[in-house]
N, C-alpha and C positions, 0 to 999 in steps of 0.2 A: 733805468729806462725799464719801462715794461715789453717782454717779448708779446712775439705775433697771436700769439695763444691768448694770454692775460689782455691785450688788444682787441680780439674779438669775443672775449666771453665776457668784458668792461660795455664793448659795444650792444653786447647784447642785453648786458642789464638795463643801461640808457632806453633801449628800444620798450624793454618790457615795463619797466618803469614809466614812460609815456603812455604807451598802451593803458597801463594801469590808471591813471588819472584820468584819460579819454574815458573810459568805461567808467569809472565815479561819475563824471558829469554827464555821460549818457543816462545812466540809472536815474542816477536825480532829476534829471528832465523827465525819465519815465513815469516818475513816481510820483511829480509833483503832484497830481491832481488825485492822488490816490486811490487810483484806478491803471485797467493795463487792457488794451483792445488788442484784435489781432493784427491788425498792421502793425504797430508798435514790436510786437514780439517778432513778428516778422521781420521787420528792421535793424533788431536786435540781433537777431539771426545771422543776417549777412554781413551784420561789421564782425561779430564773434567769427564767422568763417572765413571770411578775408584775414582776419587779422592771428588767428591762432596757427597760420603757417609759417609765420614769421616770430614767433615766442612760443618758450615751453613752461609757460608763467600756467601754473596749476589751478590758480582760480579762472582765468581764461578755457582750459580748458573743460573743467569742470561745468561752468557756467553752459558751457557749446551744448553740451551733451545734454545736459536738466532742457534748454531749448528746445534742443531736437528732439526729445521724447515725449515735451506738451503740445510741439507741433507735428508729430507721427501721423497721426491721424485726422491733419490736416482741421483740424477745427480746438479752438482754444476755450475750452470750457468754464463757468462760475468759479469751481475747488480749484483749477490749474491757476489761473489767473491769479487766485487770490493769493496761492500758495508759492507763485513767481515771483507778485510782489513784494513779499516777504522778505523773497531771498533776495531781489535789487534794493529793498530800504537797508538790508543788514552791508550789501556792498558800499551802498550810499553813505555808509557810517561807519566807513573801513575797516567791518569786521571780514578780517580775513582767514578766519578759521572756516569763511565757504569752504564748502568742498573736501573738507576732513572726513573721515570717517569714525563717526560717532563713537564713542565707546560703549560697552553694552552696560559698562559698570556704573552711566550715568543716566541710566535709563530703570525704570520699572521692569524688568522684565523677570519674568518667571525663573528661579533658581532654583532646581534643576532646569533646567529647560525640558519641555514636556516632548515628547512623543507625537509626532501629527498623522492625521490621516483624515483624509477627506470627504468618501462617500457620506449626505446627510449631514453633513456639516455647513458650519456658517463664519463665511473669512470676512474680515475688511482690512483693508490696508491703508493705511498713512504711511507720508511723508516722499522723498523720494528714491526711488528705486534703481540701481547699477543693475537690476533683471532686466527694466524696460519701464517704459511707461507703465499707468498704474491698470490699464486697459488689457498690457499684453501681461501683469502681475494677476489679474482677475481671472482672464483666458485659461490662465494654466492650472488653475485649481479647479474651474469650470468643468475643463476636461475629463479632471480624475474625478470629478462626481459629486463635488461640494457647491455651495449656490454663495453668492457674497450681497450683502447688503451693508447700509448703513449700519452705524457701530449701534447696538441697544442689550438690553438684558438676551437677546435670544443668540448674541454672536459668540461663536465656540473659541476662534481665533483673531487675534488682532495680531498684524505681521506691521512691524514698524521700518521703513525704508533705510538701507545703511547710510545714507546723505543726510546730514542735519547740521545745525551749528549749536553748539552750547548755551545758545540762548532758546533752546526746544521749549521749554514752557509758557514761552513768552508768542509761540507761534500756533495759526490755526489745526496742525497736524498734535501740536504738545497738549491743546484742548481733550482733543481724543485721546491720548496719551491717559489724561489724568483721570479722565471717564472714565475709561477702562478699568485704571486702577483702585479708583472708588469702588466701583460694581465690584471687584474682587475681592474690597477690603471687607463689602455688604455678604458676602458669601456665594453672589455670582461665580459659577465658574466657567471663568474667560482665561483664558491664557492667553499674555503677552509677549512676544516672540520678535527676534531681529530675524533682518531678513534673511541673513547668513544662515541661520536655524533653520526657516521654512526651505531654503531652495535645497540643500542638504536633503528632503524629503523628496521633492520632485522626482 
């Protein structure tokens, strides 16, 4: 016979399983037309907020923070919508690597990681960040005298957000990473660094 603690744990697992099944159904519905709009993302945020309180499942907690970051400024821009669409599509396929911190060995990061400085430098950000949404990351380097731009040969540093799935090469931010890696192989002096490394210099 199960103890009371075991029954509580079992009950929580069943709740969590039902929530994940429901979340996958929601994700499939939201991604069915290949696009996301702001009302859809706001609906997802409300569902996540309501379910986060009764589950400690890391997928729900991580997705909640991602959606909160996306809607932090009240506007869902095109790049945010595209990246969130890919995240929800991965969830629809039951890719539960979502929310794990991507190990730096799977990315073409500079090794050893370079020292970073900011005045006169051009920074580009890609991926999903623990520090905050992309606008918060951009503001952090601008306060230190750097500028922010899309990825070009003039980019000095590409910062890769800490949250991703192992299928990063097939994502929109993966294309930026591969492009930066290609620049570097052609002799362009661009640094590709992790969010963790970048934050250590703020």
